[in-house]
C-alpha positions in Angstrom: 0.0 0.0 0.0 1.3 3.4 -0.9 0.5 5.9 1.9 0.7 9.6 2.4 1.9 10.0 6.0 1.0 13.1 8.1 2.1 13.8 11.7 0.3 16.3 13.9 1.8 17.9 17.0 5.1 17.2 18.6 4.5 13.5 19.3 2.9 13.0 15.9 5.9 14.5 14.2 8.3 12.4 16.1 6.3 9.3 15.3 6.5 10.1 11.6 10.2 10.5 11.9 10.5 7.1 13.6 8.4 5.4 10.9 10.5 6.9 8.1 13.7 5.8 9.9 12.4 2.3 10.3 11.2 2.3 6.7 14.8 3.0 5.6 16.4 0.5 8.0 14.2 -2.3 6.9 14.4 -1.4 3.2 10.6 -1.2 2.9 8.7 1.5 1.1 5.2 2.6 1.5 5.4 6.3 2.4 8.7 6.9 0.5 9.1 10.7 0.4 5.3 11.2 0.7 5.2 12.6 4.2 4.4 15.8 6.0 4.6 17.0 9.6 2.5 19.8 11.0 2.4 21.5 14.4 1.0 24.6 16.1 4.1 26.5 16.9 6.2 29.6 16.3 8.7 27.8 14.1 9.1 24.3 12.6 10.9 21.7 14.6 14.5 21.1 13.7 14.8 17.6 15.4 13.5 15.4 12.5 16.4 14.4 10.3 14.1 12.0 8.4 11.8 14.7 7.3 13.1 17.4 4.9 12.5 21.0 5.7 10.1 21.4 2.8 7.8 18.8 4.4 7.6 20.5 7.8 5.0 23.2 8.4 3.6 25.2 11.2 0.2 26.8 11.7 -0.8 29.6 14.0 2.7 31.1 14.0 1.0 34.6 13.7 -1.7 33.9 16.2 -1.6 35.7 19.6 -2.8 32.4 21.2 0.4 30.6 20.1 3.5 30.8 22.3 6.9 29.2 22.2 5.4 26.2 24.0 2.5 25.8 21.5 -1.2 26.6 21.7 -2.3 28.5 24.8 -5.7 26.9 25.1 -7.8 23.8 24.5 -8.8 21.8 21.5 -11.5 24.3 20.4 -8.9 27.0 20.1 -6.5 24.7 18.3 -9.3 23.8 15.9 -10.0 27.5 15.3 -6.4 28.3 14.7 -6.2 25.5 12.2 -9.3 26.7 10.4 -7.8 30.2 10.1 -4.7 28.8 8.5 -6.4 26.3 6.2 -5.4 28.1 3.0 -1.7 27.8 3.9 -2.3 24.2 5.1 -4.0 23.3 1.8 -1.0 24.7 -0.2 1.3 22.5 1.9 -0.9 19.4 1.3 -0.5 20.0 -2.4 3.2 19.1 -2.1 2.1 15.6 -0.9 1.1 13.2 -3.6 -2.2 12.2 -2.0 -4.0 11.7 -5.3 -1.4 9.1 -6.2 -1.7 7.3 -2.8 -3.9 4.4 -1.8 -4.7 6.1 1.5 -3.6 8.8 4.0 -2.4 7.9 7.5 -2.6 10.8 10.0 -0.7 10.4 13.3 -2.6 12.2 16.0 -1.7 12.5 19.8 -5.2 12.3 21.2 -4.1 13.5 24.7 -3.2 17.0 23.5 -5.1 20.1 22.5 -3.3 20.2 19.1 -3.9 16.6 18.4 -7.6 16.6 19.3 -8.3 20.1 17.8 -6.1 20.2 14.7 -6.6 16.4 14.1 -10.4 16.7 13.8 -10.1 19.7 11.4 -7.4 18.2 9.2 -9.0 14.8 8.9 -12.3 16.4 7.9 -10.4 18.6 5.3 -8.7 15.5 3.9 -12.0 13.7 3.6 -13.7 16.6 1.8 -10.8 17.1 -0.6 -9.4 13.7 -1.5 -11.0 10.5 -2.8 -8.9 8.1 -0.8 -9.4 6.5 2.7 -8.2 8.6 5.5 -6.9 6.6 8.5 -5.9 7.9 11.9 -3.1 6.5 14.0 -4.3 7.8 17.4 -1.9 7.8 20.3 -3.6 7.6 23.7 -2.0 9.4 26.7 -0.3 7.5 29.6 -1.9 7.3 33.0 1.0 9.3 34.3 -0.3 12.3 32.4 -2.9 14.4 34.3 -6.6 14.1 34.0 -6.6 17.0 31.5 -5.0 14.6 29.0 -7.7 12.0 29.6 -10.3 14.7 29.0 -8.6 15.8 25.8 -8.3 12.1 24.7 -12.0 11.5 25.4 -12.9 14.6 23.3 -10.5 13.5 20.5 -12.1 10.0 20.4 -15.5 11.7 19.9 -14.4 14.0 17.2 -11.5 12.4 15.3 -12.7 8.8 15.2 -16.0 9.5 13.5 -14.2 11.7 10.9 -11.7 9.0 10.0 -12.4 5.9 7.9 -10.7 3.9 10.7 -8.6 4.7 13.7 -5.7 2.5 14.8 -5.1 3.1 18.5 -1.7 3.1 20.2 -1.9 3.2 24.0 0.8 5.4 25.6 0.2 3.6 28.9 1.2 0.2 27.5 4.2 1.6 25.5 5.7 4.1 28.0 5.0 7.3 26.0 5.3 9.5 29.0 6.3 13.2 28.5 9.5 14.3 30.3 9.2 16.9 32.9 11.4 19.5 31.3 11.4 21.5 28.1 8.3 19.8 26.7 10.6 17.2 25.1 10.1 13.4 25.1 12.7 11.2 26.7 14.4 8.1 25.2 11.7 5.8 26.7 9.2 7.6 24.5 11.4 7.1 21.4 11.6 3.4 22.2 7.8 3.2 22.3 7.6 5.1 19.0 10.0 2.6 17.4 7.7 -0.2 18.6 4.9 1.6 16.9 6.9 1.9 13.7 7.7 -1.8 13.9 4.0 -2.6 13.7 2.9 0.0 11.2 5.5 -0.7 8.5 5.0 -4.5 7.9 1.2 -3.9 7.9 1.0 -1.1 5.4 4.1 -2.0 3.3 2.8 -5.5 2.5 1.0 -4.3 -0.7 4.1 -2.7 -2.2 5.8 -5.0 -4.8 9.2 -5.1 -6.3 10.7 -7.2 -9.0 12.3 -9.8 -6.6 9.1 -10.9 -4.9 6.9 -13.8 -5.8 4.0 -14.5 -3.5 1.6 -17.4 -3.4 -1.0 -15.4 -1.5 0.1 -11.8 -1.7 -1.5 -9.0 0.4 -2.4 -5.9 -1.5 -3.9 -2.5 -0.7 -7.4 -3.7 -1.3 -7.1 -6.3 1.5 -6.1 -3.6 4.0 -8.8 -1.2 2.8 -11.4 -4.0 3.0 -10.4 -5.0 6.5 -10.5 -1.4 7.8 -13.7 -0.6 5.9 -16.1 -1.1 8.9 -14.5 2.0 10.6 -14.4 2.4 14.3 -11.2 1.7 16.2 -8.6 -1.0 15.4 -5.7 -2.7 17.2 -2.6 -4.4 15.9 -0.6 -7.4 17.2 2.9 -8.3 16.2 5.4 -11.2 16.7 8.7 -12.1 15.1 11.4 -14.7 15.1 15.0 -14.7 13.7 15.5 -17.1 10.8 18.0 -17.8 8.1 17.7 -15.5 5.0 16.6 -17.3 1.8 19.5 -17.4 -0.6 18.0 -19.7 -3.2 16.6 -18.8 -6.6 13.0 -18.7 -7.7 12.7 -22.4 -8.5 13.9 -23.3 -5.0 11.4 -21.0 -3.4 8.6 -22.5 -5.5 9.6 -26.0 -4.5 9.6 -25.0 -0.8 6.1 -23.7 -1.1 5.1 -27.0 -2.7 6.7 -28.9 0.2 9.5 -30.4 -2.0 12.5 -29.3 -0.1 13.7 -32.1 2.3 15.9 -29.8 4.4 13.0 -27.7 5.5 10.4 -29.9 7.3 6.9 -28.5 6.6 5.6 -29.6 10.0 8.3 -27.5 11.7 7.6 -24.4 9.6 3.8 -24.8 10.0 4.1 -24.9 13.8 6.4 -21.9 13.8 3.9 -19.8 11.7 0.9 -20.8 13.8 2.8 -20.1 17.0 3.8 -16.6 15.8 0.2 -15.8 14.8 -0.9 -16.9 18.3 1.8 -14.8 19.9 0.7 -11.7 17.9 -3.0 -12.1 18.7 -2.5 -13.0 22.4 0.4 -10.7 23.2 0.7 -7.0 23.8 -1.6 -5.3 21.2 -1.2 -1.6 20.3 -4.3 -1.1 22.5 -5.7 -3.9 24.7 -9.1 -5.2 23.5 -11.3 -8.2 23.5 -10.5 -9.7 20.1 -13.8 -11.5 20.1 -15.4 -8.1 19.6 -13.6 -7.5 16.3 -15.6 -7.4 13.1 -12.8 -8.2 10.6 -9.2 -9.2 10.9 -6.1 -9.3 8.6 -3.0 -11.5 9.0 0.2 -10.5 7.2 3.1 -12.9 7.2 6.5 -11.6 5.9 10.0 -13.0 5.7 12.1 -15.5 3.7 9.8 -17.4 1.2 11.1 -20.7 2.6 9.6 -19.9 6.0 6.1 -19.0 4.7 4.4 -22.3 5.3 1.0 -22.5 3.6 -0.2 -25.2 5.9 0.9 -23.2 9.0 -0.8 -20.2 7.5 -4.1 -22.0 7.0 -4.0 -23.6 10.4 -3.3 -20.2 12.0 -6.2 -18.6 10.1 -8.6 -21.3 11.3 -7.4 -20.8 14.9 -7.9 -17.1 14.6 -11.5 -17.6 13.2 -12.2 -19.7 16.3 -10.7 -17.2 18.7 -12.4 -14.1 17.2 -15.7 -15.8 16.3 -15.7 -14.2 12.9 -15.1 -15.7 9.4 -14.2 -12.3 8.0 -10.5 -12.9 8.2 -8.1 -12.0 5.3 -4.6 -13.4 5.2 -1.7 -13.0 3.0 2.1 -13.1 2.7 4.8 -10.6 1.9 8.0 -12.6 0.8 11.2 -10.9 1.6 14.1 -13.1 0.4 16.9 -11.2 2.0 15.2 -10.9 5.4 16.5 -12.7 8.4 13.2 -12.1 10.3 9.9 -13.9 10.1 7.2 -11.4 11.1 3.5 -11.7 11.7 1.1 -8.7 12.0 -2.5 -9.2 12.9 -4.9 -6.3 12.4 -8.2 -6.4 14.4 -10.7 -4.0 12.8 -13.7 -2.3 14.5 -13.1 -3.7 17.9 -15.9 -2.7 20.2 -14.7 -3.8 23.6 -11.7 -1.6 24.5 -11.2 -1.2 28.3 -8.7 1.6 27.8 -11.3 3.8 26.1 -13.8 3.2 28.9 -11.1 4.1 31.5 -10.3 7.4 29.8 -13.9 8.3 29.4 -14.5 7.6 33.1 -11.5 9.8 34.0 -12.8 12.6 31.8 -16.3 12.4 33.3 -14.8 12.5 36.8 -12.7 15.6 36.0 -15.7 17.4 34.6 -17.8 16.5 37.7 -15.0 17.7 40.0 -14.7 20.9 38.0 -18.4 21.5 38.2 -18.5 20.9 42.0 -15.8 23.6 42.5 -18.4 26.2 41.4 -17.9 29.1 39.0 -14.4 30.2 38.5 -13.3 33.7 39.6 -11.5 34.1 36.3 -13.7 36.4 34.2 -12.6 34.5 31.0 
């Protein structure tokens, strides 16, 4: 799948940088140079080496409500500042080849005013302007953040999720995305969490991108991803990997291995390995914890050396996943990577409806509003 990748706010911009770095390190390509980062600030960030200056933009830099630390207000103000600068933002979007993309992926930190406010406006603008799916990668705040972040996230879930074609959630509490106490920067722990995010996003969305060296028996393409995400709502992603020997054989050898004709690679061993990885991905730490029996559709992507892509293991794992999720709407495909030394499984759970983390954030948001109301009218005339 060829994506246009857009990051919003400080955390969204850093996430895009990590995704582009991981894309280069793994020699995969789905966003290529098709990326943009946007923040409400006085000046563009200079910390993103993976993003050229021409693909960095700021909005609100002339607004009296924007300081050196960003927006001085809530998501409503951030949304208004974004609307005021829409002409400039539209010109910047013209530099991104969205019309030539299969979809847009917008990275939104839902626990910030910029993420919730700018995110909802930008996603709506993209939906009105372009005829491709607009997906959101929504980052939920950690519990260490204050209740204001929970309130912002609850608002963002109400405004951003309905505007997007589907929203993949990444839980900051599970992945240690905790803001540092000084200078508004994010510490190394956060960068590690963002790299974990990149590790899951890239094999999922790059699976549909082909090159001349790949031959797949059951290839994933962009239509499989779009169909899986079509029900909308929120989605979660599972991932598992194992180190294997890279495939150094030619095309004939790979075809023979898929047909079970290579004596030095026992099919039963490969099948068990593939099924085990799918089970690890589904039962392990998801991008956001959810009850996978509440999913409407699922997609399994298996990538790695062709000799390791056991068809029997794949079918067995698919049957297991149907039983576990209680749905037959499961797509599955492979992404052969002959030079890879890693066998990877990504499982996408689409339109999951039982997500305890969302319930917890909404409860915190309601409690904060109740406490604020019980304090009585503020003495601040504004």
